[in-house]
N, CA, C and O atoms as a GROMACS GRO file, in nm:
protein
  432
    1MET      N    1  -1.070  -0.642  -0.906
    1MET     CA    2  -1.085  -0.508  -0.851
    1MET      C    3  -1.047  -0.505  -0.703
    1MET      O    4  -0.986  -0.410  -0.657
    2LEU      N    5  -1.084  -0.608  -0.630
    2LEU     CA    6  -1.052  -0.614  -0.488
    2LEU      C    7  -0.902  -0.617  -0.467
    2LEU      O    8  -0.851  -0.555  -0.374
    3GLU      N    9  -0.830  -0.688  -0.554
    3GLU     CA   10  -0.685  -0.696  -0.544
    3GLU      C   11  -0.622  -0.558  -0.565
    3GLU      O   12  -0.528  -0.520  -0.494
    4LYS      N   13  -0.674  -0.483  -0.663
    4LYS     CA   14  -0.622  -0.347  -0.689
    4LYS      C   15  -0.651  -0.256  -0.570
    4LYS      O   16  -0.566  -0.178  -0.529
    5THR      N   17  -0.771  -0.267  -0.516
    5THR     CA   18  -0.807  -0.185  -0.400
    5THR      C   19  -0.718  -0.215  -0.282
    5THR      O   20  -0.671  -0.123  -0.215
    6THR      N   21  -0.693  -0.340  -0.256
    6THR     CA   22  -0.606  -0.379  -0.145
    6THR      C   23  -0.465  -0.325  -0.167
    6THR      O   24  -0.404  -0.269  -0.075
    7ARG      N   25  -0.414  -0.341  -0.289
    7ARG     CA   26  -0.280  -0.290  -0.320
    7ARG      C   27  -0.275  -0.138  -0.301
    7ARG      O   28  -0.181  -0.087  -0.240
    8MET      N   29  -0.373  -0.068  -0.352
    8MET     CA   30  -0.375   0.078  -0.340
    8MET      C   31  -0.383   0.121  -0.194
    8MET      O   32  -0.320   0.219  -0.155
    9ASN      N   33  -0.459   0.049  -0.114
    9ASN     CA   34  -0.467   0.082   0.028
    9ASN      C   35  -0.330   0.070   0.094
    9ASN      O   36  -0.291   0.157   0.172
   10TYR      N   37  -0.257  -0.038   0.065
   10TYR     CA   38  -0.123  -0.055   0.120
   10TYR      C   39  -0.030   0.055   0.069
   10TYR      O   40   0.042   0.116   0.148
   11LEU      N   41  -0.031   0.078  -0.061
   11LEU     CA   42   0.056   0.181  -0.117
   11LEU      C   43   0.024   0.317  -0.059
   11LEU      O   44   0.114   0.396  -0.030
   12PHE      N   45  -0.104   0.345  -0.041
   12PHE     CA   46  -0.146   0.472   0.019
   12PHE      C   47  -0.090   0.484   0.160
   12PHE      O   48  -0.043   0.591   0.200
   13ASP      N   49  -0.095   0.375   0.237
   13ASP     CA   50  -0.040   0.377   0.372
   13ASP      C   51   0.108   0.414   0.371
   13ASP      O   52   0.154   0.492   0.454
   14PHE      N   53   0.182   0.358   0.277
   14PHE     CA   54   0.326   0.382   0.271
   14PHE      C   55   0.361   0.522   0.219
   14PHE      O   56   0.456   0.583   0.267
   15TYR      N   57   0.286   0.572   0.123
   15TYR     CA   58   0.328   0.692   0.051
   15TYR      C   59   0.238   0.815   0.071
   15TYR      O   60   0.259   0.916   0.004
   16GLN      N   61   0.140   0.808   0.159
   16GLN     CA   62   0.048   0.920   0.172
   16GLN      C   63   0.117   1.049   0.215
   16GLN      O   64   0.070   1.158   0.182
   17ALA      N   65   0.226   1.040   0.287
   17ALA     CA   66   0.297   1.160   0.331
   17ALA      C   67   0.355   1.238   0.213
   17ALA      O   68   0.387   1.356   0.227
   18LEU      N   69   0.370   1.174   0.099
   18LEU     CA   70   0.426   1.238  -0.020
   18LEU      C   71   0.319   1.304  -0.106
   18LEU      O   72   0.351   1.366  -0.208
   19LEU      N   73   0.194   1.292  -0.067
   19LEU     CA   74   0.082   1.346  -0.145
   19LEU      C   75   0.037   1.481  -0.090
   19LEU      O   76   0.062   1.515   0.025
   20THR      N   77  -0.030   1.557  -0.176
   20THR     CA   78  -0.088   1.684  -0.132
   20THR      C   79  -0.212   1.653  -0.047
   20THR      O   80  -0.267   1.543  -0.055
   21PRO      N   81  -0.256   1.749   0.033
   21PRO     CA   82  -0.378   1.726   0.112
   21PRO      C   83  -0.499   1.687   0.026
   21PRO      O   84  -0.578   1.602   0.065
   22LYS      N   85  -0.513   1.750  -0.090
   22LYS     CA   86  -0.626   1.720  -0.179
   22LYS      C   87  -0.614   1.576  -0.231
   22LYS      O   88  -0.714   1.503  -0.233
   23GLN      N   89  -0.496   1.536  -0.273
   23GLN     CA   90  -0.476   1.399  -0.320
   23GLN      C   91  -0.507   1.299  -0.208
   23GLN      O   92  -0.572   1.197  -0.232
   24ARG      N   93  -0.460   1.328  -0.088
   24ARG     CA   94  -0.488   1.240   0.026
   24ARG      C   95  -0.637   1.229   0.051
   24ARG      O   96  -0.689   1.120   0.074
   25SER      N   97  -0.706   1.342   0.046
   25SER     CA   98  -0.851   1.342   0.071
   25SER      C   99  -0.924   1.257  -0.032
   25SER      O  100  -1.007   1.174   0.003
   26TYR      N  101  -0.893   1.279  -0.160
   26TYR     CA  102  -0.959   1.202  -0.266
   26TYR      C  103  -0.932   1.053  -0.250
   26TYR      O  104  -1.024   0.972  -0.261
   27MET      N  105  -0.806   1.017  -0.224
   27MET     CA  106  -0.771   0.875  -0.210
   27MET      C  107  -0.838   0.813  -0.088
   27MET      O  108  -0.888   0.700  -0.094
   28GLU      N  109  -0.840   0.885   0.023
   28GLU     CA  110  -0.906   0.834   0.144
   28GLU      C  111  -1.054   0.810   0.119
   28GLU      O  112  -1.108   0.706   0.154
   29MET      N  113  -1.117   0.909   0.058
   29MET     CA  114  -1.261   0.898   0.035
   29MET      C  115  -1.292   0.784  -0.063
   29MET      O  116  -1.389   0.711  -0.044
   30TYR      N  117  -1.212   0.772  -0.167
   30TYR     CA  118  -1.239   0.671  -0.269
   30TYR      C  119  -1.203   0.530  -0.223
   30TYR      O  120  -1.283   0.438  -0.238
   31TYR      N  121  -1.084   0.513  -0.168
   31TYR     CA  122  -1.038   0.378  -0.134
   31TYR      C  123  -1.072   0.336   0.009
   31TYR      O  124  -1.108   0.220   0.032
   32LEU      N  125  -1.061   0.426   0.105
   32LEU     CA  126  -1.085   0.386   0.243
   32LEU      C  127  -1.232   0.398   0.284
   32LEU      O  128  -1.285   0.311   0.353
   33GLU      N  129  -1.296   0.506   0.241
   33GLU     CA  130  -1.436   0.527   0.278
   33GLU      C  131  -1.533   0.471   0.174
   33GLU      O  132  -1.654   0.467   0.197
   34ASP      N  133  -1.479   0.427   0.060
   34ASP     CA  134  -1.557   0.364  -0.047
   34ASP      C  135  -1.667   0.455  -0.102
   34ASP      O  136  -1.776   0.409  -0.134
   35LEU      N  137  -1.637   0.584  -0.111
   35LEU     CA  138  -1.733   0.677  -0.170
   35LEU      C  139  -1.721   0.673  -0.322
   35LEU      O  140  -1.615   0.643  -0.376
   36SER      N  141  -1.829   0.704  -0.390
   36SER     CA  142  -1.828   0.708  -0.537
   36SER      C  143  -1.763   0.838  -0.584
   36SER      O  144  -1.746   0.932  -0.507
   37LEU      N  145  -1.727   0.840  -0.712
   37LEU     CA  146  -1.670   0.961  -0.769
   37LEU      C  147  -1.767   1.078  -0.758
   37LEU      O  148  -1.727   1.191  -0.730
   38GLY      N  149  -1.895   1.049  -0.779
   38GLY     CA  150  -1.998   1.152  -0.768
   38GLY      C  151  -2.008   1.210  -0.628
   38GLY      O  152  -2.022   1.330  -0.611
   39GLU      N  153  -2.000   1.124  -0.528
   39GLU     CA  154  -2.008   1.171  -0.389
   39GLU      C  155  -1.888   1.258  -0.353
   39GLU      O  156  -1.901   1.359  -0.284
   40ILE      N  157  -1.772   1.217  -0.400
   40ILE     CA  158  -1.650   1.296  -0.373
   40ILE      C  159  -1.660   1.430  -0.446
   40ILE      O  160  -1.628   1.534  -0.389
   41ALA      N  161  -1.704   1.427  -0.571
   41ALA     CA  162  -1.718   1.550  -0.649
   41ALA      C  163  -1.813   1.648  -0.580
   41ALA      O  164  -1.787   1.768  -0.576
   42GLU      N  165  -1.920   1.596  -0.529
   42GLU     CA  166  -2.018   1.680  -0.459
   42GLU      C  167  -1.956   1.743  -0.335
   42GLU      O  168  -1.982   1.860  -0.306
   43SER      N  169  -1.877   1.668  -0.261
   43SER     CA  170  -1.812   1.719  -0.140
   43SER      C  171  -1.717   1.834  -0.170
   43SER      O  172  -1.705   1.928  -0.091
   44PHE      N  173  -1.648   1.826  -0.283
   44PHE     CA  174  -1.549   1.927  -0.318
   44PHE      C  175  -1.600   2.030  -0.419
   44PHE      O  176  -1.527   2.121  -0.459
   45ASP      N  177  -1.725   2.015  -0.461
   45ASP     CA  178  -1.787   2.104  -0.558
   45ASP      C  179  -1.705   2.112  -0.687
   45ASP      O  180  -1.676   2.221  -0.739
   46VAL      N  181  -1.668   1.994  -0.737
   46VAL     CA  182  -1.596   1.982  -0.864
   46VAL      C  183  -1.668   1.876  -0.948
   46VAL      O  184  -1.761   1.810  -0.900
   47SER      N  185  -1.625   1.860  -1.071
   47SER     CA  186  -1.688   1.760  -1.157
   47SER      C  187  -1.640   1.618  -1.120
   47SER      O  188  -1.534   1.600  -1.062
   48ARG      N  189  -1.722   1.523  -1.156
   48ARG     CA  190  -1.687   1.382  -1.137
   48ARG      C  191  -1.558   1.350  -1.213
   48ARG      O  192  -1.473   1.275  -1.165
   49GLN      N  193  -1.545   1.408  -1.334
   49GLN     CA  194  -1.427   1.386  -1.417
   49GLN      C  195  -1.301   1.440  -1.350
   49GLN      O  196  -1.194   1.379  -1.360
   50ALA      N  197  -1.311   1.552  -1.282
   50ALA     CA  198  -1.196   1.610  -1.211
   50ALA      C  199  -1.148   1.515  -1.101
   50ALA      O  200  -1.028   1.497  -1.082
   51VAL      N  201  -1.242   1.457  -1.029
   51VAL     CA  202  -1.207   1.362  -0.923
   51VAL      C  203  -1.142   1.238  -0.984
   51VAL      O  204  -1.040   1.191  -0.936
   52TYR      N  205  -1.203   1.187  -1.091
   52TYR     CA  206  -1.149   1.069  -1.158
   52TYR      C  207  -1.005   1.093  -1.205
   52TYR      O  208  -0.917   1.011  -1.181
   53ASP      N  209  -0.983   1.206  -1.271
   53ASP     CA  210  -0.850   1.239  -1.321
   53ASP      C  211  -0.748   1.251  -1.208
   53ASP      O  212  -0.636   1.202  -1.219
   54ASN      N  213  -0.788   1.315  -1.099
   54ASN     CA  214  -0.699   1.333  -0.986
   54ASN      C  215  -0.663   1.198  -0.924
   54ASN      O  216  -0.546   1.174  -0.892
   55ILE      N  217  -0.760   1.111  -0.908
   55ILE     CA  218  -0.734   0.979  -0.849
   55ILE      C  219  -0.642   0.898  -0.939
   55ILE      O  220  -0.549   0.834  -0.890
   56ARG      N  221  -0.665   0.898  -1.070
   56ARG     CA  222  -0.579   0.822  -1.164
   56ARG      C  223  -0.436   0.875  -1.162
   56ARG      O  224  -0.342   0.796  -1.163
   57ARG      N  225  -0.418   1.007  -1.161
   57ARG     CA  226  -0.284   1.065  -1.155
   57ARG      C  227  -0.215   1.028  -1.024
   57ARG      O  228  -0.096   0.997  -1.021
   58THR      N  229  -0.291   1.032  -0.915
   58THR     CA  230  -0.235   0.999  -0.785
   58THR      C  231  -0.195   0.852  -0.779
   58THR      O  232  -0.090   0.818  -0.725
   59GLU      N  233  -0.278   0.764  -0.835
   59GLU     CA  234  -0.243   0.622  -0.841
   59GLU      C  235  -0.112   0.602  -0.918
   59GLU      O  236  -0.027   0.524  -0.876
   60ALA      N  237  -0.098   0.672  -1.029
   60ALA     CA  238   0.024   0.661  -1.110
   60ALA      C  239   0.146   0.711  -1.031
   60ALA      O  240   0.253   0.650  -1.037
   61MET      N  241   0.129   0.819  -0.957
   61MET     CA  242   0.238   0.871  -0.874
   61MET      C  243   0.279   0.770  -0.768
   61MET      O  244   0.398   0.745  -0.747
   62ILE      N  245   0.179   0.714  -0.701
   62ILE     CA  246   0.207   0.617  -0.595
   62ILE      C  247   0.278   0.494  -0.653
   62ILE      O  248   0.372   0.443  -0.592
   63GLU      N  249   0.234   0.448  -0.768
   63GLU     CA  250   0.299   0.334  -0.833
   63GLU      C  251   0.443   0.367  -0.870
   63GLU      O  252   0.531   0.281  -0.858
   64SER      N  253   0.469   0.490  -0.914
   64SER     CA  254   0.606   0.528  -0.949
   64SER      C  255   0.694   0.534  -0.824
   64SER      O  256   0.811   0.499  -0.829
   65TYR      N  257   0.638   0.580  -0.713
   65TYR     CA  258   0.712   0.579  -0.587
   65TYR      C  259   0.749   0.435  -0.549
   65TYR      O  260   0.861   0.408  -0.506
   66GLU      N  261   0.654   0.344  -0.566
   66GLU     CA  262   0.678   0.204  -0.530
   66GLU      C  263   0.787   0.144  -0.620
   66GLU      O  264   0.870   0.067  -0.572
   67LYS      N  265   0.786   0.178  -0.748
   67LYS     CA  266   0.889   0.126  -0.839
   67LYS      C  267   1.028   0.170  -0.797
   67LYS      O  268   1.126   0.098  -0.818
   68LYS      N  269   1.037   0.288  -0.737
   68LYS     CA  270   1.167   0.341  -0.695
   68LYS      C  271   1.206   0.296  -0.555
   68LYS      O  272   1.323   0.266  -0.530
   69LEU      N  273   1.111   0.291  -0.464
   69LEU     CA  274   1.142   0.268  -0.323
   69LEU      C  275   1.114   0.126  -0.274
   69LEU      O  276   1.178   0.081  -0.178
   70HIS      N  277   1.023   0.056  -0.337
   70HIS     CA  278   0.992  -0.085  -0.305
   70HIS      C  279   0.948  -0.109  -0.160
   70HIS      O  280   0.974  -0.216  -0.105
   71LEU      N  281   0.883  -0.013  -0.098
   71LEU     CA  282   0.839  -0.031   0.041
   71LEU      C  283   0.735  -0.142   0.054
   71LEU      O  284   0.742  -0.223   0.146
   72TYR      N  285   0.639  -0.145  -0.037
   72TYR     CA  286   0.534  -0.246  -0.031
   72TYR      C  287   0.591  -0.384  -0.062
   72TYR      O  288   0.556  -0.482   0.004
   73ASP      N  289   0.678  -0.393  -0.162
   73ASP     CA  290   0.738  -0.523  -0.196
   73ASP      C  291   0.817  -0.579  -0.078
   73ASP      O  292   0.807  -0.698  -0.047
   74ARG      N  293   0.896  -0.493  -0.013
   74ARG     CA  294   0.972  -0.540   0.104
   74ARG      C  295   0.880  -0.578   0.220
   74ARG      O  296   0.908  -0.673   0.294
   75PHE      N  297   0.771  -0.505   0.235
   75PHE     CA  298   0.673  -0.538   0.338
   75PHE      C  299   0.617  -0.678   0.315
   75PHE      O  300   0.606  -0.757   0.408
   76LYS      N  301   0.581  -0.708   0.188
   76LYS     CA  302   0.527  -0.841   0.156
   76LYS      C  303   0.631  -0.949   0.180
   76LYS      O  304   0.600  -1.054   0.236
   77GLU      N  305   0.756  -0.924   0.140
   77GLU     CA  306   0.863  -1.022   0.163
   77GLU      C  307   0.883  -1.046   0.312
   77GLU      O  308   0.894  -1.160   0.356
   78ARG      N  309   0.887  -0.937   0.388
   78ARG     CA  310   0.908  -0.948   0.532
   78ARG      C  311   0.793  -1.026   0.596
   78ARG      O  312   0.817  -1.111   0.683
   79SER      N  313   0.671  -0.998   0.555
   79SER     CA  314   0.555  -1.070   0.611
   79SER      C  315   0.562  -1.219   0.580
   79SER      O  316   0.533  -1.302   0.666
   80ALA      N  317   0.600  -1.253   0.457
   80ALA     CA  318   0.613  -1.394   0.419
   80ALA      C  319   0.722  -1.462   0.500
   80ALA      O  320   0.705  -1.575   0.546
   81LEU      N  321   0.835  -1.394   0.518
   81LEU     CA  322   0.944  -1.453   0.597
   81LEU      C  323   0.904  -1.469   0.743
   81LEU      O  324   0.940  -1.568   0.806
   82LEU      N  325   0.831  -1.373   0.796
   82LEU     CA  326   0.786  -1.385   0.935
   82LEU      C  327   0.688  -1.501   0.952
   82LEU      O  328   0.691  -1.572   1.052
   83ASP      N  329   0.600  -1.521   0.853
   83ASP     CA  330   0.508  -1.635   0.857
   83ASP      C  331   0.587  -1.766   0.855
   83ASP      O  332   0.557  -1.860   0.929
   84GLU      N  333   0.686  -1.770   0.769
   84GLU     CA  334   0.771  -1.890   0.759
   84GLU      C  335   0.849  -1.911   0.888
   84GLU      O  336   0.865  -2.024   0.934
   85LEU      N  337   0.897  -1.802   0.947
   85LEU     CA  338   0.971  -1.811   1.074
   85LEU      C  339   0.883  -1.867   1.184
   85LEU      O  340   0.929  -1.945   1.268
   86GLU      N  341   0.758  -1.829   1.184
   86GLU     CA  342   0.665  -1.879   1.284
   86GLU      C  343   0.650  -2.031   1.274
   86GLU      O  344   0.647  -2.101   1.376
   87VAL      N  345   0.641  -2.081   1.152
   87VAL     CA  346   0.631  -2.226   1.130
   87VAL      C  347   0.759  -2.296   1.175
   87VAL      O  348   0.754  -2.398   1.243
   88VAL      N  349   0.873  -2.239   1.136
   88VAL     CA  350   1.003  -2.298   1.174
   88VAL      C  351   1.022  -2.294   1.325
   88VAL      O  352   1.072  -2.389   1.384
   89PHE      N  353   0.982  -2.185   1.386
   89PHE     CA  354   0.993  -2.170   1.531
   89PHE      C  355   0.911  -2.277   1.602
   89PHE      O  356   0.956  -2.336   1.701
   90ASP      N  357   0.790  -2.303   1.552
   90ASP     CA  358   0.704  -2.405   1.611
   90ASP      C  359   0.765  -2.544   1.598
   90ASP      O  360   0.740  -2.630   1.683
   91SER      N  361   0.844  -2.567   1.494
   91SER     CA  362   0.906  -2.698   1.474
   91SER      C  363   1.038  -2.709   1.550
   91SER      O  364   1.105  -2.813   1.544
   92ASP      N  365   1.077  -2.604   1.622
   92ASP     CA  366   1.198  -2.602   1.704
   92ASP      C  367   1.324  -2.624   1.620
   92ASP      O  368   1.415  -2.696   1.662
   93ASN      N  369   1.329  -2.564   1.503
   93ASN     CA  370   1.444  -2.574   1.414
   93ASN      C  371   1.525  -2.445   1.426
   93ASN      O  372   1.498  -2.348   1.355
   94GLN      N  373   1.624  -2.443   1.515
   94GLN     CA  374   1.700  -2.322   1.542
   94GLN      C  375   1.781  -2.274   1.422
   94GLN      O  376   1.790  -2.154   1.398
   95ALA      N  377   1.840  -2.365   1.349
   95ALA     CA  378   1.921  -2.327   1.233
   95ALA      C  379   1.832  -2.260   1.127
   95ALA      O  380   1.870  -2.158   1.069
   96GLY      N  381   1.717  -2.317   1.103
   96GLY     CA  382   1.624  -2.259   1.007
   96GLY      C  383   1.574  -2.123   1.053
   96GLY      O  384   1.560  -2.032   0.972
   97ALA      N  385   1.549  -2.110   1.182
   97ALA     CA  386   1.502  -1.983   1.237
   97ALA      C  387   1.610  -1.876   1.221
   97ALA      O  388   1.580  -1.763   1.183
   98LYS      N  389   1.735  -1.910   1.250
   98LYS     CA  390   1.844  -1.813   1.236
   98LYS      C  391   1.860  -1.770   1.091
   98LYS      O  392   1.886  -1.653   1.063
   99ASN      N  393   1.846  -1.863   0.999
   99ASN     CA  394   1.856  -1.833   0.857
   99ASN      C  395   1.747  -1.734   0.815
   99ASN      O  396   1.775  -1.638   0.742
  100LEU      N  397   1.624  -1.756   0.860
  100LEU     CA  398   1.514  -1.664   0.826
  100LEU      C  399   1.532  -1.527   0.890
  100LEU      O  400   1.501  -1.425   0.829
  101ILE      N  401   1.582  -1.525   1.011
  101ILE     CA  402   1.608  -1.397   1.077
  101ILE      C  403   1.712  -1.318   0.998
  101ILE      O  404   1.700  -1.196   0.984
  102GLN      N  405   1.814  -1.385   0.948
  102GLN     CA  406   1.915  -1.318   0.867
  102GLN      C  407   1.854  -1.260   0.740
  102GLN      O  408   1.887  -1.148   0.701
  103LYS      N  409   1.766  -1.336   0.675
  103LYS     CA  410   1.700  -1.287   0.554
  103LYS      C  411   1.617  -1.163   0.583
  103LYS      O  412   1.615  -1.069   0.503
  104ILE      N  413   1.549  -1.162   0.697
  104ILE     CA  414   1.468  -1.045   0.736
  104ILE      C  415   1.558  -0.924   0.756
  104ILE      O  416   1.525  -0.813   0.713
  105LYS      N  417   1.671  -0.944   0.821
  105LYS     CA  418   1.766  -0.834   0.844
  105LYS      C  419   1.819  -0.779   0.713
  105LYS      O  420   1.841  -0.658   0.700
  106GLU      N  421   1.839  -0.865   0.614
  106GLU     CA  422   1.893  -0.823   0.486
  106GLU      C  423   1.794  -0.740   0.405
  106GLU      O  424   1.835  -0.666   0.315
  107LEU      N  425   1.666  -0.749   0.436
  107LEU     CA  426   1.566  -0.671   0.365
  107LEU      C  427   1.584  -0.521   0.389
  107LEU      O  428   1.550  -0.439   0.303
  108ASP      N  429   1.634  -0.486   0.503
  108ASP     CA  430   1.651  -0.345   0.536
  108ASP      C  431   1.789  -0.302   0.497
  108ASP      O  432   1.825  -0.186   0.516
   0.00000   0.00000   0.00000
């Protein structure tokens, strides 16, 4: 569950501008503020089921955006390459560092 929450938080960061204000509010409250479905439902004066359905649909939308745009996948690749570059840089391997820098440039 923690892995899904972490993934959703990242995806939300990347794609929140594509969501409606209501979808953003539900996702923020559920994933960032860690409120329960009941607490969110009470805030919006709707049923718990309505909140649940909205969050599940929004998650599906965000996942479909990621399948098309790959922003999170590229972010993870870039982070891994930067970590590797840091190690190579510390070992004073200029050729290896240049190779990693090229890979990072190719991600964009």
